[in-house]
N, C-alpha and C positions, 0 to 999 in steps of 0.2 A: 621588400624594401630595396630601393635602388641605392647605388653608391652615393648619389648626391645628397642623401639624407644623413650620411654618416660623417661625424666630425672626426677627423684624423688627428693624431698627435703630431707634434713638430710642425705646426702651421708655418708656412713660409711668409705670410703677410704681416706677421708681428702682432696679430690680434689673439687675445686669449679669451676663453669662456669666463664669464663672471656671473654671479647670482646676486640678486638684490631683493630687499623687502622694505616696505614702508613701515615706519613706526607711526602708530595711530594713537591719538589721545581720545579715550572714551570716558568722558567725565561721569556719565550715568550709565553704567553697564546695562541696566534694565531697559533703557531706551534705545541702545544700540547706535546712537549718533556719534560721529567722530570727526576729528580733523587730523590731517596729516601733519606730523611734527618732526619727521626725520627720515633718513634713508640709511639702511645698512647695506654694505657692499662686501662681497667675498670673492676673491680670485685665487683659486688653488694654485695655478701655475706661477703666480707671483708672491705666494704666501702673504697675501694681503687681506686684512679685514679692517674695515673702516666705517665710520658713521659721521654724518653731518646732521645737525639738528637746527630747527628754527621753530620756536613756539610763538604763534600769533595769539597773544594774550587776549586781545579784543574778541577774536573769533571764538576762543574757548569760552569766554565769559557770556557770549551770546547763547551758546548751548546750555551752559549752566552758570548762572550768576554767582553761585556759591562754590564754584570749583576751587580746589586747593592748588592754586597756581604754584606756590612754593614747593609743594609735594610733587607736582608734575615735573618741574624743573629739576628737582633732586633725582627723580626716576630717569630723566633723560641724561643727566650727568653720570649716573650709575652705568647706563649703556655705554656711554663714551669711555668710562673707565675700563670696562670689560674689553672693549675693542682695542684700547691702548695696550692692554696686557700689563705685565709687571705687577708691582704692588697695588696699582689702581684697579686691578682686575679682581682683587679679593681671592676667593677660592679658585677662580679660573686662571690665576696668575701663571701657572705652569702649563696650561693647555695651549695647543697649537691654534693658529688662526681659524682653521676649519671647525674645530671643536667649539671654540668660543662663538663663532657664527651660528652653528647649529643650536647651541644653548639659548642664544638670544632670539632665534626665530621660533622656538618652541611655543605652542599655543599657551596662552594664559588669560585669566579673567581678571586682570588688574586694569588700572586706569591707562597705562601705557602698554599697548599691545602691538605685536608684529602683524603685518598683513601677509598675504600669500607671497611665495617666492617666485620671482621671474628670472629669466636669463637673458644674456646678450653677449656681444663680443666687444672687446676693448683693447686698446694699446696702452692705456693708462688708467688703472682702476681708481687712483686717487682723484684724478680729474673727472672720471665718470661719476664719482660720488658727489662732487660739486655740481655737475651738470644735472644729475637727477634731482638733487635738492631744489635747484632753480625751476626745473620742469614740473615736478610733482608736488612740491611742498609750499614754496613761496607764492 
């Protein structure tokens, strides 16, 4: 491995490594069809974990006309609460941002599921969350 493949601490360009995962709504798990409904972003260097969600109800109902839209919205709000921390995070209230992110990206077979984790570099993880929402969800 050459040195150019190694990310060194103390970057001088102001960019930090971040991780992100899409939140997918899978209305009928047995069919495996999904729509993107949010993005989770974690940046260890900035102690940031955040989420932005957008549920396209019409697209969801095309996949499953009987989808529980209110239930999906409640699940997305629960993810937002865990990201926010504090009392809104429930049992995760005392966990650090990294631990909350890892809990949220754990595989599960529910209607709202995390996708694979990807990485990038950013100077502003909150802005990156919004950018990724526009690029990958809306």
